Steps between C-alpha positions, in 0.01 A plus 500: 500500500632844402610698803706783347347737249734669251256585221395854592507622140214261428299612803574595859365375830218724621628760743328488841405867461319420176323197645382695804371787286315263267335307782381827650291588192369154414140415573323834491322614181775671306407671174698825501256652250203477735391825664390351832717457809638159401599627155662813635703299749620281216584808294707640786699176520565504124617861505730440797658211309529718191699756700738230629556344157551842344761589762703189420449551126613864509173627356189695591214288642266609222740346248465147637265273303438180695487188281485123541879482480803580293376317190187711474693821570750418225219427258326828578820699453590335171150538354431853622659665196403299191646757260850450642746230401611291799874460545608253768771243578532125448573452873168641624255297705260307280219725629656772282613290205169317464306824533692665216594219260567744213737714705843596372777347713809680624826304483651391833854401593620181674385640836155582366559877506344689211701654216424873527630572150255249357219653704586843362494367144153359558379822659638703212284297261186561704552853632193613689324168455656246734434348840816353652448224759817404689492309829675651800654169611494157343297240688740214416844657530431811708692713246401868504433692181626860447157661531644848541666474159184349348296794627748754366490346154123471507461867582729592211279310258161582658436143612319377810669261743341214692693285745400166645643572845343198670833348608674826592205653686570502873864402444663839468316621189497880481134521402300652217587866553874444554536255212314726258291222346146571387343171610616239750369157592518373859362196682412421861615140531863585418531724809323283759143585406232265364485361148228627272553874539738746338498847353577703194667822609473793258662841487301816565239591239567198278161369383476120509181337369358192672534155351228375737181700453176481690545734793648828610747350745861620521400841361346327197828334412420144610149364529402246764442498874830547677663201669483654847693241701766469231546875469515542878764225519694672221494827690612339825787320327610825333500677836702217656762521224537873552530457877775237454737736320787368286705307755340167416594540133863560592492186710346293220764621257775395742349153531453457125855611429636252755288219353620572148864526603485168684340323205730654239811413700408131511341435161473601135170675567400819317319788672319722251522877531772491763697782334211744467246663731252249636230469761636426845282191536556304179757244381462318168739206528577253222625153588655380171383156393202489739156582365321772694185298567709216644679744728172648621367156590817401682506822697132454582567152637784647705265758652559810285252676273671664201388532141630434152592798291234391256134524417275208590200395295294184525759341726785552255803720562631695203833674471497849646417754230697753706819294497452409135481871416828536689657227279555272799495185286447175691512690829152631419381148592726465803433809712308535822394820674562554870300797626463617857291750692368646821495175700829350372786427739875455473455136599281448192796596281758303694297181480409555135867541407574163658212331319587665167851357516367159595266503200789612283707206624203263461489439876129586533 
């Protein structure tokens, strides 16, 4: 039975603050659009959560559009401007790539970092008519993209910028205002909130039409009765992240660095993105000659939950499209992702390093 969880980039354990806040609003009638006392109480809870999420996202509360999660928020952003050509990257989450299958793709290097010269060439061809969607941090490798440079180029060519910031949100991301992006996607369950709720964050005075019609919720930008308990949990998790400061991220980075150094010193492993800026909590580690799905199963049997750097469909594991775009060759089939978070401990890393080496030596 799995006892140690190291798959935070997939989803995080629910923070106690989020659980407590959600339980407190469950049970009572809770349609925030109702004008009676119950509805107004629900509305107050939603707006308090909106303030907390906005604070962590570096945006004004009125610019938060609550959604069912990051996938919906990405879809809304990418379909809000049908007259614009979408320019994105081959290392995006599939929620972006599947939502814009006709998008133009920016070249990336062996670390998965975009080629800014190629982006500028694309923007030059579509001056005034492009929407650039570049993720803040990669969900598989943790590699950060140069959003500041993307924004500067976009402004020069009158393009809009969207960023899927799901993985970077709550992990040192500067926020919407500081980054300069026009639209940003965030999600609750990657910061210790519940699954099934996220938000599209938009800059001031940027009109975004709804993709779900049928009601005037979210200032007429997303129809449907708000998910009160989910939104409240999102808000509580966002407040908890802000209260925690940055010390925990520094600690996670120290533990990840030590893990990688121990593994690299004793094996022919490859750690992707090690020479560029990455998230503090993510290590994409290839074990040459061992298929990723086999590694995941062996680690699971040894009591550790990690994931393959690959997409799963119908029980089959495919090579990671991210690593393939990075020209990783066979290593695209042989990489696992170790990702940590708010409840991780140094002992988790120490024990995982031991087990990783045992798997490498075929002792487990």
